[in-house]
Structures are given as structure tokens and as C-alpha cells.
TIRO-2110 file (N, C-alpha, C; in Angstrom, 1 decimal):
// TIRO-2110
0.8, -1.2, 0.0, N, 1, A
0.0, 0.0, 0.0, CA, 1, A
0.9, 1.2, 0.0, C, 1, A
0.6, 2.2, -0.8, N, 2, A
1.3, 3.4, -0.9, CA, 2, A
0.5, 4.6, -0.4, C, 2, A
1.1, 5.4, 0.5, N, 3, A
0.4, 6.6, 1.0, CA, 3, A
1.1, 7.8, 0.4, C, 3, A
0.4, 8.5, -0.5, N, 4, A
1.1, 9.5, -1.2, CA, 4, A
0.2, 10.6, -1.7, C, 4, A
-0.4, 11.4, -0.7, N, 5, A
-1.3, 12.4, -1.1, CA, 5, A
-0.7, 13.8, -1.3, C, 5, A
0.5, 13.9, -1.9, N, 6, A
1.1, 15.2, -2.1, CA, 6, A
2.1, 15.1, -3.3, C, 6, A
2.6, 16.3, -3.8, N, 7, A
3.4, 16.3, -4.9, CA, 7, A
4.8, 15.7, -4.7, C, 7, A
5.5, 15.3, -5.8, N, 8, A
6.8, 14.6, -5.6, CA, 8, A
7.9, 15.6, -5.2, C, 8, A
7.7, 16.9, -5.4, N, 9, A
8.5, 17.9, -4.8, CA, 9, A
7.7, 18.6, -3.7, C, 9, A
8.2, 18.5, -2.5, N, 10, A
7.4, 19.0, -1.3, CA, 10, A
7.1, 20.5, -1.5, C, 10, A
5.9, 20.8, -1.1, N, 11, A
5.4, 22.2, -1.3, CA, 11, A
6.3, 23.2, -0.6, C, 11, A
7.0, 22.8, 0.5, N, 12, A
7.9, 23.7, 1.2, CA, 12, A
9.0, 24.2, 0.3, C, 12, A
9.3, 23.4, -0.8, N, 13, A
10.4, 23.8, -1.6, CA, 13, A
10.0, 24.7, -2.8, C, 13, A
8.7, 24.8, -3.1, N, 14, A
8.3, 25.5, -4.3, CA, 14, A
8.8, 27.0, -4.3, C, 14, A
8.7, 27.8, -3.3, N, 15, A
9.2, 29.2, -3.4, CA, 15, A
10.7, 29.2, -3.7, C, 15, A
11.5, 28.3, -3.0, N, 16, A
13.0, 28.3, -3.3, CA, 16, A
13.2, 27.9, -4.7, C, 16, A
12.5, 26.9, -5.2, N, 17, A
12.7, 26.4, -6.6, CA, 17, A
12.3, 27.5, -7.6, C, 17, A
11.2, 28.2, -7.4, N, 18, A
10.8, 29.2, -8.3, CA, 18, A
11.8, 30.4, -8.4, C, 18, A
12.3, 30.8, -7.2, N, 19, A
13.3, 31.8, -7.2, CA, 19, A
14.6, 31.4, -7.9, C, 19, A
15.1, 30.2, -7.7, N, 20, A
16.3, 29.7, -8.3, CA, 20, A
16.2, 29.6, -9.8, C, 20, A
15.0, 29.1, -10.3, N, 21, A
14.8, 29.0, -11.7, CA, 21, A
14.7, 30.4, -12.3, C, 21, A
14.1, 31.3, -11.7, N, 22, A
13.9, 32.7, -12.2, CA, 22, A
15.3, 33.3, -12.3, C, 22, A
16.2, 33.2, -11.3, N, 23, A
17.5, 33.7, -11.3, CA, 23, A
18.3, 33.1, -12.4, C, 23, A
18.2, 31.8, -12.6, N, 24, A
19.0, 31.1, -13.7, CA, 24, A
18.5, 31.6, -15.1, C, 24, A
17.2, 31.8, -15.3, N, 25, A
16.7, 32.3, -16.5, CA, 25, A
17.2, 33.8, -16.8, C, 25, A
17.2, 34.6, -15.8, N, 26, A
17.6, 36.0, -15.9, CA, 26, A
19.1, 36.1, -16.3, C, 26, A
19.9, 35.3, -15.6, N, 27, A
21.4, 35.3, -15.8, CA, 27, A
21.7, 34.7, -17.2, C, 27, A
21.0, 33.7, -17.6, N, 28, A
21.2, 33.1, -18.9, CA, 28, A
20.8, 34.2, -20.0, C, 28, A
19.7, 34.9, -19.8, N, 29, A
19.2, 35.9, -20.8, CA, 29, A
20.2, 37.0, -20.9, C, 29, A
20.9, 37.3, -19.8, N, 30, A
21.9, 38.4, -19.8, CA, 30, A
23.2, 37.9, -20.3, C, 30, A
23.4, 36.6, -20.6, N, 31, A
24.6, 36.1, -21.2, CA, 31, A
25.7, 35.8, -20.1, C, 31, A
25.3, 35.8, -18.8, N, 32, A
26.2, 35.5, -17.8, CA, 32, A
26.2, 34.0, -17.5, C, 32, A
26.8, 33.2, -18.4, N, 33, A
26.7, 31.8, -18.4, CA, 33, A
27.3, 31.1, -17.2, C, 33, A
28.4, 31.6, -16.7, N, 34, A
29.0, 30.9, -15.5, CA, 34, A
28.0, 31.1, -14.3, C, 34, A
27.5, 32.3, -14.1, N, 35, A
26.6, 32.5, -13.0, CA, 35, A
25.3, 31.7, -13.2, C, 35, A
24.9, 31.6, -14.5, N, 36, A
23.6, 30.9, -14.8, CA, 36, A
23.9, 29.4, -14.4, C, 36, A
25.1, 28.9, -14.7, N, 37, A
25.4, 27.5, -14.4, CA, 37, A
25.4, 27.3, -12.9, C, 37, A
25.9, 28.2, -12.1, N, 38, A
25.8, 28.1, -10.7, CA, 38, A
24.4, 28.1, -10.2, C, 38, A
23.5, 29.0, -10.8, N, 39, A
22.1, 29.0, -10.4, CA, 39, A
21.4, 27.7, -10.7, C, 39, A
21.8, 27.1, -11.9, N, 40, A
21.2, 25.7, -12.2, CA, 40, A
21.7, 24.7, -11.2, C, 40, A
22.9, 24.8, -10.7, N, 41, A
23.3, 23.8, -9.7, CA, 41, A
22.5, 24.0, -8.4, C, 41, A
22.2, 25.3, -8.1, N, 42, A
21.3, 25.6, -7.0, CA, 42, A
19.9, 24.9, -7.2, C, 42, A
19.4, 25.0, -8.4, N, 43, A
18.1, 24.4, -8.7, CA, 43, A
18.2, 22.9, -8.5, C, 43, A
19.3, 22.3, -8.9, N, 44, A
19.4, 20.8, -8.8, CA, 44, A
19.5, 20.5, -7.3, C, 44, A
20.2, 21.3, -6.5, N, 45, A
20.2, 21.0, -5.0, CA, 45, A
18.9, 21.1, -4.4, C, 45, A
18.1, 22.1, -4.8, N, 46, A
16.8, 22.4, -4.2, CA, 46, A
15.9, 21.2, -4.5, C, 46, A
15.9, 20.7, -5.8, N, 47, A
15.1, 19.6, -6.2, CA, 47, A
15.4, 18.4, -5.4, C, 47, A
16.7, 18.1, -5.2, N, 48, A
17.0, 16.9, -4.5, CA, 48, A
16.7, 17.0, -3.0, C, 48, A
16.8, 18.2, -2.4, N, 49, A
16.6, 18.4, -1.0, CA, 49, A
15.1, 18.3, -0.7, C, 49, A
14.3, 18.9, -1.6, N, 50, A
12.8, 18.9, -1.3, CA, 50, A
12.1, 17.8, -2.0, C, 50, A
12.8, 16.8, -2.6, N, 51, A
12.1, 15.7, -3.2, CA, 51, A
11.3, 14.9, -2.1, C, 51, A
10.2, 14.3, -2.5, N, 52, A
9.3, 13.7, -1.5, CA, 52, A
8.7, 12.4, -2.2, C, 52, A
9.5, 11.4, -2.4, N, 53, A
9.0, 10.3, -3.2, CA, 53, A
8.0, 9.4, -2.5, C, 53, A
7.1, 8.7, -3.3, N, 54, A
6.1, 7.8, -2.6, CA, 54, A
6.8, 6.7, -1.9, C, 54, A
6.2, 6.2, -0.9, N, 55, A
6.7, 5.1, -0.1, CA, 55, A
5.7, 4.0, 0.1, C, 55, A
6.1, 2.8, 0.2, N, 56, A
5.2, 1.6, 0.4, CA, 56, A
5.1, 1.5, 2.0, C, 56, A
3.9, 1.4, 2.5, N, 57, A
3.6, 1.4, 3.9, CA, 57, A
3.5, -0.1, 4.4, C, 57, A
4.4, -0.5, 5.2, N, 58, A
4.3, -1.9, 5.8, CA, 58, A
3.0, -2.0, 6.6, C, 58, A
2.3, -3.2, 6.5, N, 59, A
1.0, -3.4, 7.2, CA, 59, A
1.1, -4.2, 8.4, C, 59, A
2.3, -4.6, 8.9, N, 60, A
2.5, -5.3, 10.1, CA, 60, A
1.8, -4.5, 11.3, C, 60, A
0.8, -5.0, 12.0, N, 61, A
0.0, -4.2, 12.9, CA, 61, A
0.8, -3.6, 14.1, C, 61, A
1.9, -4.3, 14.5, N, 62, A
2.6, -3.8, 15.7, CA, 62, A
3.8, -3.0, 15.3, C, 62, A
4.0, -2.7, 14.1, N, 63, A
5.2, -2.0, 13.6, CA, 63, A
5.2, -0.5, 13.9, C, 63, A
6.4, 0.0, 14.3, N, 64, A
6.6, 1.4, 14.4, CA, 64, A
7.6, 1.8, 13.3, C, 64, A
7.1, 2.6, 12.4, N, 65, A
7.8, 3.0, 11.2, CA, 65, A
8.7, 4.2, 11.4, C, 65, A
9.8, 4.2, 10.7, N, 66, A
10.7, 5.4, 10.8, CA, 66, A
10.0, 6.7, 10.3, C, 66, A
10.0, 7.7, 11.1, N, 67, A
9.4, 9.0, 10.7, CA, 67, A
10.2, 9.8, 9.7, C, 67, A
11.5, 9.4, 9.5, N, 68, A
12.4, 10.2, 8.7, CA, 68, A
13.4, 9.3, 8.0, C, 68, A
13.9, 9.8, 6.9, N, 69, A
15.1, 9.2, 6.2, CA, 69, A
16.3, 9.6, 7.0, C, 69, A
17.4, 8.7, 7.0, N, 70, A
18.6, 9.1, 7.7, CA, 70, A
19.4, 7.9, 8.2, C, 70, A
20.1, 8.2, 9.3, N, 71, A
21.0, 7.2, 9.9, CA, 71, A
20.6, 7.1, 11.4, C, 71, A
20.5, 5.9, 11.9, N, 72, A
20.2, 5.7, 13.3, CA, 72, A
21.4, 6.1, 14.2, C, 72, A
21.2, 7.0, 15.1, N, 73, A
22.3, 7.4, 16.0, CA, 73, A
22.1, 7.0, 17.4, C, 73, A
20.9, 6.6, 17.8, N, 74, A
20.7, 6.1, 19.2, CA, 74, A
19.6, 5.0, 19.2, C, 74, A
19.9, 4.0, 19.9, N, 75, A
18.9, 3.0, 20.3, CA, 75, A
19.2, 2.6, 21.7, C, 75, A
18.5, 3.2, 22.7, N, 76, A
18.9, 3.0, 24.1, CA, 76, A
17.7, 3.3, 25.0, C, 76, A
17.8, 2.8, 26.2, N, 77, A
16.8, 3.1, 27.3, CA, 77, A
17.0, 4.6, 27.6, C, 77, A
15.9, 5.3, 27.8, N, 78, A
16.0, 6.8, 28.1, CA, 78, A
14.8, 7.2, 28.9, C, 78, A
14.8, 8.5, 29.2, N, 79, A
13.6, 9.1, 29.9, CA, 79, A
12.9, 9.9, 28.9, C, 79, A
11.6, 9.6, 28.6, N, 80, A
10.8, 10.5, 27.7, CA, 80, A
10.5, 11.8, 28.4, C, 80, A
11.1, 12.9, 28.0, N, 81, A
10.9, 14.1, 28.8, CA, 81, A
9.5, 14.8, 28.6, C, 81, A
8.8, 14.3, 27.6, N, 82, A
7.4, 14.8, 27.3, CA, 82, A
6.3, 14.1, 28.1, C, 82, A
6.4, 12.8, 28.2, N, 83, A
5.5, 12.0, 28.9, CA, 83, A
6.0, 11.6, 30.3, C, 83, A
7.2, 12.0, 30.7, N, 84, A
7.8, 11.7, 32.0, CA, 84, A
7.7, 10.2, 32.3, C, 84, A
8.3, 9.4, 31.4, N, 85, A
8.2, 7.9, 31.6, CA, 85, A
9.5, 7.3, 31.1, C, 85, A
9.8, 6.1, 31.6, N, 86, A
10.9, 5.4, 31.0, CA, 86, A
10.5, 4.9, 29.6, C, 86, A
11.5, 4.9, 28.7, N, 87, A
11.2, 4.6, 27.4, CA, 87, A
12.4, 4.0, 26.6, C, 87, A
12.1, 3.4, 25.5, N, 88, A
13.1, 3.0, 24.5, CA, 88, A
13.2, 4.2, 23.5, C, 88, A
14.4, 4.7, 23.3, N, 89, A
14.6, 5.9, 22.5, CA, 89, A
15.3, 5.5, 21.2, C, 89, A
14.8, 5.8, 20.1, N, 90, A
15.5, 5.6, 18.8, CA, 90, A
15.6, 6.9, 18.1, C, 90, A
16.8, 7.3, 17.7, N, 91, A
17.0, 8.6, 17.1, CA, 91, A
17.5, 8.4, 15.7, C, 91, A
17.0, 9.2, 14.7, N, 92, A
17.4, 9.2, 13.3, CA, 92, A
17.9, 10.6, 13.0, C, 92, A
19.2, 10.6, 12.5, N, 93, A
19.8, 11.9, 12.1, CA, 93, A
19.7, 12.0, 10.5, C, 93, A
19.2, 13.2, 10.1, N, 94, A
19.1, 13.5, 8.7, CA, 94, A
20.2, 14.5, 8.3, C, 94, A
20.9, 14.2, 7.2, N, 95, A
21.8, 15.2, 6.6, CA, 95, A
21.1, 15.9, 5.5, C, 95, A
21.8, 16.8, 4.8, N, 96, A
21.2, 17.7, 3.8, CA, 96, A
20.8, 16.9, 2.5, C, 96, A
21.3, 15.6, 2.4, N, 97, A
21.0, 14.8, 1.2, CA, 97, A
19.9, 13.9, 1.4, C, 97, A
19.3, 13.8, 2.6, N, 98, A
18.2, 13.0, 2.9, CA, 98, A
16.9, 13.7, 2.6, C, 98, A
15.8, 12.9, 2.3, N, 99, A
14.5, 13.4, 2.2, CA, 99, A
14.1, 13.9, 3.6, C, 99, A
13.5, 15.1, 3.6, N, 100, A
13.2, 15.8, 4.9, CA, 100, A
11.7, 15.8, 5.3, C, 100, A
10.9, 15.2, 4.6, N, 101, A
9.5, 15.1, 5.0, CA, 101, A
9.4, 14.1, 6.2, C, 101, A
8.6, 14.4, 7.2, N, 102, A
8.4, 13.6, 8.3, CA, 102, A
7.0, 12.9, 8.3, C, 102, A
7.0, 11.6, 8.6, N, 103, A
5.8, 10.9, 8.4, CA, 103, A
5.4, 10.1, 9.7, C, 103, A
4.2, 9.9, 10.0, N, 104, A
3.7, 9.3, 11.2, CA, 104, A
4.3, 7.9, 11.3, C, 104, A
4.8, 7.5, 12.5, N, 105, A
5.4, 6.2, 12.7, CA, 105, A
4.3, 5.1, 12.9, C, 105, A
3.1, 5.5, 13.3, N, 106, A
2.0, 4.6, 13.7, CA, 106, A
0.7, 5.2, 13.3, C, 106, A
-0.4, 4.3, 13.3, N, 107, A
-1.7, 4.7, 13.2, CA, 107, A
-2.1, 5.2, 14.6, C, 107, A
-2.6, 6.4, 14.7, N, 108, A
-2.9, 6.9, 16.0, CA, 108, A
-3.5, 8.3, 16.1, C, 108, A
-4.0, 8.7, 17.3, N, 109, A
-4.5, 10.0, 17.5, CA, 109, A
-3.5, 10.9, 18.1, C, 109, A
-3.5, 12.2, 17.7, N, 110, A
-2.6, 13.1, 18.3, CA, 110, A
-3.2, 13.5, 19.7, C, 110, A
-2.6, 13.1, 20.8, N, 111, A
-3.1, 13.5, 22.1, CA, 111, A
-2.5, 14.8, 22.6, C, 111, A
-1.3, 15.1, 22.3, N, 112, A
-0.6, 16.3, 22.7, CA, 112, A
0.4, 16.7, 21.7, C, 112, A
0.8, 18.0, 21.8, N, 113, A
1.8, 18.6, 20.9, CA, 113, A
2.5, 19.7, 21.7, C, 113, A
3.8, 19.7, 21.6, N, 114, A
4.6, 20.7, 22.4, CA, 114, A
5.7, 21.3, 21.4, C, 114, A
5.8, 22.6, 21.4, N, 115, A
6.9, 23.3, 20.7, CA, 115, A
7.8, 24.0, 21.7, C, 115, A
9.1, 23.8, 21.5, N, 116, A
10.1, 24.5, 22.4, CA, 116, A
11.1, 25.2, 21.6, C, 116, A
11.3, 26.5, 21.9, N, 117, A
12.4, 27.2, 21.3, CA, 117, A
13.7, 26.7, 21.9, C, 117, A
14.8, 26.8, 21.2, N, 118, A
16.0, 26.3, 21.7, CA, 118, A
17.2, 26.7, 20.9, C, 118, A
18.3, 25.9, 21.1, N, 119, A
19.6, 26.2, 20.4, CA, 119, A
19.6, 25.4, 19.1, C, 119, A
20.8, 25.5, 18.4, N, 120, A
20.9, 24.8, 17.1, CA, 120, A
22.3, 24.1, 17.1, C, 120, A
22.4, 23.2, 18.1, N, 121, A
23.6, 22.4, 18.1, CA, 121, A
23.5, 21.3, 17.0, C, 121, A
24.7, 20.7, 16.6, N, 122, A
24.7, 19.6, 15.7, CA, 122, A
23.7, 18.6, 16.1, C, 122, A
22.7, 18.2, 15.2, N, 123, A
21.6, 17.3, 15.6, CA, 123, A
22.1, 15.9, 16.0, C, 123, A
23.3, 15.6, 15.6, N, 124, A
23.9, 14.2, 15.9, CA, 124, A
24.3, 14.2, 17.4, C, 124, A
24.5, 15.3, 18.1, N, 125, A
24.9, 15.3, 19.4, CA, 125, A
23.8, 15.0, 20.4, C, 125, A
24.2, 14.4, 21.6, N, 126, A
23.2, 13.9, 22.5, CA, 126, A
22.4, 15.1, 23.1, C, 126, A
23.0, 16.2, 23.3, N, 127, A
22.3, 17.4, 24.0, CA, 127, A
21.3, 18.0, 23.0, C, 127, A
21.3, 17.7, 21.7, N, 128, A
20.4, 18.2, 20.8, CA, 128, A
18.9, 17.8, 21.2, C, 128, A
18.8, 16.6, 21.8, N, 129, A
17.4, 16.2, 22.1, CA, 129, A
16.8, 17.1, 23.2, C, 129, A
17.6, 17.7, 24.1, N, 130, A
17.0, 18.4, 25.2, CA, 130, A
17.2, 19.9, 25.0, C, 130, A
18.2, 20.4, 24.2, N, 131, A
18.5, 21.8, 24.1, CA, 131, A
18.2, 22.5, 22.8, C, 131, A
18.0, 21.7, 21.7, N, 132, A
17.7, 22.3, 20.4, CA, 132, A
16.2, 22.7, 20.3, C, 132, A
15.9, 23.6, 19.3, N, 133, A
14.5, 23.8, 19.0, CA, 133, A
13.9, 22.5, 18.6, C, 133, A
12.6, 22.3, 19.1, N, 134, A
12.0, 21.0, 18.8, CA, 134, A
10.5, 21.1, 18.9, C, 134, A
9.9, 20.1, 18.2, N, 135, A
8.4, 20.0, 18.3, CA, 135, A
8.1, 18.5, 18.5, C, 135, A
7.3, 18.3, 19.5, N, 136, A
7.0, 16.9, 19.9, CA, 136, A
5.5, 16.6, 19.7, C, 136, A
5.2, 15.4, 19.3, N, 137, A
3.8, 14.9, 19.2, CA, 137, A
3.7, 13.7, 20.1, C, 137, A
2.6, 13.6, 20.8, N, 138, A
2.2, 12.4, 21.6, CA, 138, A
1.1, 11.7, 20.8, C, 138, A
1.4, 10.5, 20.3, N, 139, A
0.4, 9.7, 19.5, CA, 139, A
0.0, 8.6, 20.4, C, 139, A
-1.3, 8.2, 20.3, N, 140, A
-1.8, 7.0, 21.0, CA, 140, A
-2.5, 6.1, 20.0, C, 140, A
-2.1, 4.9, 19.9, N, 141, A
-2.6, 3.9, 19.0, CA, 141, A
-4.0, 3.4, 19.5, C, 141, A
-4.7, 2.7, 18.6, N, 142, A
-6.0, 2.1, 19.0, CA, 142, A
-5.8, 1.1, 20.1, C, 142, A
-4.6, 0.5, 20.2, N, 143, A
-4.4, -0.5, 21.2, CA, 143, A
-3.9, 0.1, 22.5, C, 143, A
-3.8, 1.5, 22.6, N, 144, A
-3.5, 2.1, 23.8, CA, 144, A
-2.0, 2.4, 24.0, C, 144, A
-1.2, 2.2, 23.0, N, 145, A
0.3, 2.4, 23.1, CA, 145, A
0.6, 3.9, 22.8, C, 145, A
1.4, 4.4, 23.7, N, 146, A
1.8, 5.8, 23.6, CA, 146, A
3.2, 5.9, 22.8, C, 146, A
3.2, 6.8, 21.8, N, 147, A
4.4, 7.0, 21.0, CA, 147, A
4.7, 8.5, 21.0, C, 147, A
5.9, 8.9, 21.3, N, 148, A
6.3, 10.3, 21.3, CA, 148, A
7.3, 10.5, 20.1, C, 148, A
7.0, 11.4, 19.2, N, 149, A
7.8, 11.6, 18.0, CA, 149, A
8.2, 13.1, 18.1, C, 149, A
9.5, 13.3, 18.0, N, 150, A
10.1, 14.7, 18.3, CA, 150, A
10.9, 15.1, 17.1, C, 150, A
10.5, 16.2, 16.4, N, 151, A
11.3, 16.8, 15.4, CA, 151, A
12.3, 17.8, 16.1, C, 151, A
13.5, 17.7, 15.7, N, 152, A
14.6, 18.5, 16.3, CA, 152, A
15.4, 19.2, 15.3, C, 152, A
15.5, 20.5, 15.5, N, 153, A
16.3, 21.3, 14.5, CA, 153, A
17.8, 21.0, 14.7, C, 153, A
18.6, 21.3, 13.7, N, 154, A
20.0, 21.0, 13.8, CA, 154, A
20.9, 22.2, 13.6, C, 154, A
22.2, 22.0, 13.3, N, 155, A
23.1, 23.1, 13.2, CA, 155, A
22.7, 24.0, 12.1, C, 155, A
22.2, 23.5, 11.0, N, 156, A
21.8, 24.3, 9.8, CA, 156, A
20.3, 24.5, 9.8, C, 156, A
19.6, 23.5, 10.2, N, 157, A
18.1, 23.6, 10.2, CA, 157, A
17.6, 24.8, 11.0, C, 157, A
16.7, 25.6, 10.5, N, 158, A
16.2, 26.7, 11.2, CA, 158, A
14.7, 26.8, 11.1, C, 158, A
14.1, 25.8, 10.6, N, 159, A
12.6, 25.8, 10.5, CA, 159, A
12.0, 24.4, 10.6, C, 159, A
11.2, 24.2, 11.7, N, 160, A
10.5, 23.0, 11.9, CA, 160, A
9.0, 23.3, 11.5, C, 160, A
8.5, 22.5, 10.7, N, 161, A
7.1, 22.6, 10.3, CA, 161, A
6.3, 21.4, 10.7, C, 161, A
5.2, 21.6, 11.4, N, 162, A
4.3, 20.6, 11.8, CA, 162, A
2.9, 21.0, 11.5, C, 162, A
2.2, 20.1, 10.8, N, 163, A
0.8, 20.4, 10.3, CA, 163, A
-0.3, 19.8, 11.0, C, 163, A
-0.1, 19.2, 12.1, N, 164, A
-1.2, 18.5, 12.9, CA, 164, A
-1.3, 19.1, 14.3, C, 164, A
-2.4, 18.8, 14.9, N, 165, A
-2.7, 19.3, 16.3, CA, 165, A
-3.4, 18.3, 17.1, C, 165, A
-3.5, 18.4, 18.4, N, 166, A
-4.2, 17.5, 19.2, CA, 166, A
-5.6, 17.3, 18.7, C, 166, A
-6.0, 16.0, 18.7, N, 167, A
-7.3, 15.6, 18.2, CA, 167, A
-7.3, 15.1, 16.8, C, 167, A
-6.2, 15.4, 16.0, N, 168, A
-6.1, 14.8, 14.6, CA, 168, A
-5.8, 13.4, 14.7, C, 168, A
-6.3, 12.6, 13.7, N, 169, A
-5.9, 11.2, 13.5, CA, 169, A
-4.9, 11.1, 12.4, C, 169, A
-3.9, 10.3, 12.6, N, 170, A
-2.8, 10.1, 11.7, CA, 170, A
-2.8, 8.6, 11.3, C, 170, A
-2.6, 8.3, 10.0, N, 171, A
-2.3, 7.0, 9.5, CA, 171, A
-0.8, 6.8, 9.4, C, 171, A
-0.4, 5.6, 9.6, N, 172, A
1.1, 5.3, 9.5, CA, 172, A
1.5, 5.7, 8.1, C, 172, A
2.7, 6.3, 8.0, N, 173, A
3.2, 6.8, 6.8, CA, 173, A
2.6, 8.1, 6.3, C, 173, A
1.6, 8.7, 7.0, N, 174, A
1.1, 9.9, 6.6, CA, 174, A
2.0, 11.1, 6.9, C, 174, A
2.2, 12.0, 5.9, N, 175, A
3.1, 13.1, 6.0, CA, 175, A
2.5, 14.1, 7.0, C, 175, A
3.3, 14.5, 8.1, N, 176, A
2.7, 15.4, 9.0, CA, 176, A
3.6, 16.7, 9.2, C, 176, A
4.8, 16.7, 8.7, N, 177, A
5.7, 17.8, 8.9, CA, 177, A
7.0, 17.8, 8.0, C, 177, A
7.8, 18.7, 8.2, N, 178, A
9.0, 18.9, 7.4, CA, 178, A
10.0, 19.7, 8.2, C, 178, A
11.3, 19.4, 8.1, N, 179, A
12.4, 20.1, 8.7, CA, 179, A
13.4, 20.5, 7.6, C, 179, A
13.8, 21.8, 7.6, N, 180, A
14.6, 22.3, 6.5, CA, 180, A
16.1, 22.1, 6.9, C, 180, A
16.9, 21.5, 6.0, N, 181, A
18.3, 21.6, 5.9, CA, 181, A
19.0, 20.9, 7.1, C, 181, A
18.8, 19.6, 7.3, N, 182, A
19.5, 18.8, 8.2, CA, 182, A
19.0, 18.8, 9.7, C, 182, A
18.7, 17.7, 10.2, N, 183, A
18.1, 17.7, 11.5, CA, 183, A
18.0, 16.3, 12.1, C, 183, A
17.0, 16.1, 13.0, N, 184, A
17.0, 14.8, 13.7, CA, 184, A
15.5, 14.5, 14.2, C, 184, A
15.1, 13.3, 14.3, N, 185, A
13.8, 12.9, 14.8, CA, 185, A
14.1, 11.8, 15.9, C, 185, A
13.5, 12.1, 17.1, N, 186, A
13.6, 11.1, 18.2, CA, 186, A
12.2, 10.4, 18.3, C, 186, A
12.2, 9.1, 18.6, N, 187, A
11.0, 8.4, 18.8, CA, 187, A
11.1, 7.7, 20.2, C, 187, A
10.2, 7.9, 21.1, N, 188, A
10.1, 7.3, 22.4, CA, 188, A
9.0, 6.3, 22.4, C, 188, A
9.3, 5.1, 22.8, N, 189, A
8.4, 4.0, 22.9, CA, 189, A
8.4, 3.4, 24.3, C, 189, A
7.4, 2.5, 24.6, N, 190, A
7.4, 1.8, 25.8, CA, 190, A
8.7, 1.0, 25.9, C, 190, A
9.3, 0.8, 27.2, N, 191, A
10.5, 0.1, 27.3, CA, 191, A
10.5, -1.4, 26.8, C, 191, A
9.3, -2.0, 26.7, N, 192, A
9.2, -3.3, 26.2, CA, 192, A
9.1, -3.4, 24.7, C, 192, A
9.1, -2.3, 24.0, N, 193, A
9.2, -2.4, 22.6, CA, 193, A
10.4, -3.0, 22.1, C, 193, A
10.4, -3.8, 21.0, N, 194, A
11.5, -4.5, 20.5, CA, 194, A
12.1, -3.8, 19.3, C, 194, A
13.4, -3.3, 19.5, N, 195, A
14.0, -2.6, 18.3, CA, 195, A
14.3, -3.5, 17.2, C, 195, A
14.1, -3.0, 16.0, N, 196, A
14.5, -3.7, 14.8, CA, 196, A
15.6, -3.1, 14.0, C, 196, A
16.2, -2.0, 14.6, N, 197, A
17.3, -1.4, 13.9, CA, 197, A
18.5, -1.2, 15.0, C, 197, A
19.7, -0.9, 14.5, N, 198, A
20.8, -0.7, 15.3, CA, 198, A
21.5, 0.6, 14.9, C, 198, A
22.3, 1.1, 15.8, N, 199, A
23.1, 2.3, 15.6, CA, 199, A
23.9, 2.1, 14.3, C, 199, A
23.8, 3.1, 13.4, N, 200, A
24.6, 3.1, 12.1, CA, 200, A
23.7, 2.6, 11.0, C, 200, A
22.6, 2.1, 11.2, N, 201, A
21.7, 1.6, 10.1, CA, 201, A
21.1, 2.8, 9.4, C, 201, A
21.0, 2.7, 8.1, N, 202, A
20.3, 3.6, 7.2, CA, 202, A
18.9, 3.3, 7.2, C, 202, A
18.0, 4.3, 7.4, N, 203, A
16.6, 4.0, 7.4, CA, 203, A
15.8, 4.9, 6.5, C, 203, A
14.6, 4.5, 6.1, N, 204, A
13.8, 5.3, 5.1, CA, 204, A
12.4, 5.6, 5.8, C, 204, A
12.0, 6.8, 5.7, N, 205, A
10.7, 7.2, 6.3, CA, 205, A
9.6, 6.2, 5.7, C, 205, A
8.8, 5.7, 6.6, N, 206, A
7.6, 4.9, 6.3, CA, 206, A
8.1, 3.4, 6.0, C, 206, A
9.1, 3.2, 5.2, N, 207, A
9.4, 1.9, 4.7, CA, 207, A
10.2, 1.0, 5.7, C, 207, A
11.0, 1.7, 6.6, N, 208, A
11.8, 1.0, 7.5, CA, 208, A
11.0, 0.8, 8.8, C, 208, A
11.0, -0.4, 9.4, N, 209, A
10.4, -0.7, 10.7, CA, 209, A
11.5, -0.4, 11.7, C, 209, A
11.2, 0.5, 12.6, N, 210, A
12.2, 0.8, 13.7, CA, 210, A
12.1, -0.1, 14.8, C, 210, A
10.8, -0.5, 15.2, N, 211, A
10.6, -1.3, 16.3, CA, 211, A
9.2, -2.0, 16.2, C, 211, A
9.0, -2.9, 17.1, N, 212, A
7.7, -3.6, 17.3, CA, 212, A
7.1, -3.3, 18.6, C, 212, A
5.9, -2.9, 18.7, N, 213, A
5.2, -2.6, 20.0, CA, 213, A
5.0, -3.9, 20.7, C, 213, A
5.0, -3.8, 22.1, N, 214, A
4.9, -5.0, 22.9, CA, 214, A
3.4, -5.5, 22.8, C, 214, A
END
């Protein structure tokens, strides 16, 4: 099953793409070919950064899917600072070459949402989870499992976008947000959840199963 209710280039990138194309056209018309070529390289970078390809959604009922593309940097017991509980924490770091759309890891209802202003440390660092700008969602599945999904800004990222609010229902793999230019997503699960990834693994939003709920 494929969940893909949006364009292949994320709407967040349309203004950047339009400006870059316009600049390239103007430079080419003026005969400034070297600068036009640089502008075309910028167009190519924007297209690859804001690409948002369709993904196949696994149907395993107890699966927790990756909310982001990137590399796993943490799989460890931790304290969920939003629900004040012991948890299994799985963190995915996104660099500027990853797809930056964020997708729901489970089928569930948004119970709570929190936005915190903060710093912009390298998102791969441990303190990024607690000190960087971040937006957290508390999701509850039909089976009563609580999942916390946290978008975290990074060293370059300066804009976290989240399009859902408490009371909204999300389907696994459904697009709910975007982070610009490198960042991180933390997922907090019940301690009994079984991880299916390890530190260093490359994961893909929606298609990779991070863990299984107990």
C-alpha cells in the first residue's frame, strides 16, 4: 500500500525552486553563463533536497515505522521528557542529502503537541534532544500504546514545520511535517518495545520498521 497524497517535490520547496529558476533564466538571458550554471546547480540541489518520493507502507500491525530518512544514531533506554516515563529511544539523524518530510510512525490519534524554542547544536549530538529547537507529538494507537515523536532542529536547520494538532488522526506513513536543511527525529516507545534497527543503520521514512510494539 502506498500513502502519497502530495506532490513529488514537497510544497515547502516551491518558493525556493521558483526563485532559483527565475535567477537562472535571468542570468542566462543576460549572457552570464557561468553564474547561470551556478544557479542551475542551486536548482538541482533544491530539487534533491525537497524531493518527496512515494513510499510503500508496511502493514504489520505492531510495527513502528521510521518517521524520517537518515541514519540511526541512538537505540537506548532513556527518559521520555514529554510524557515523563521510562522509554526506548530511537534517534534518526538526517543530513542535507536525505528526504526531509516527516511521516507518522504509527496509526494513532494526536493526544498532545509541544513546541520548544532552543539552540541549534549539531543534531547528531546527545544534547540536541534536550537543548535544540524541537516539536513533539504524543500519539496514541487504537491499542493504547503511547508513542512520542520529536522533530529536532540541527546546526543548519532553522525551520520545523508541523501540520497537525491534538485531536487529529494520523495513519502510518502519513506526512505530518518537514524540517529544513539537516536535523533529527527522536522516537520514544514503551521500554518493552522490540527494536528492529541498530546504531549506524540507514533507514527510510515509512518503509523501515524501527521497532515492534509489545
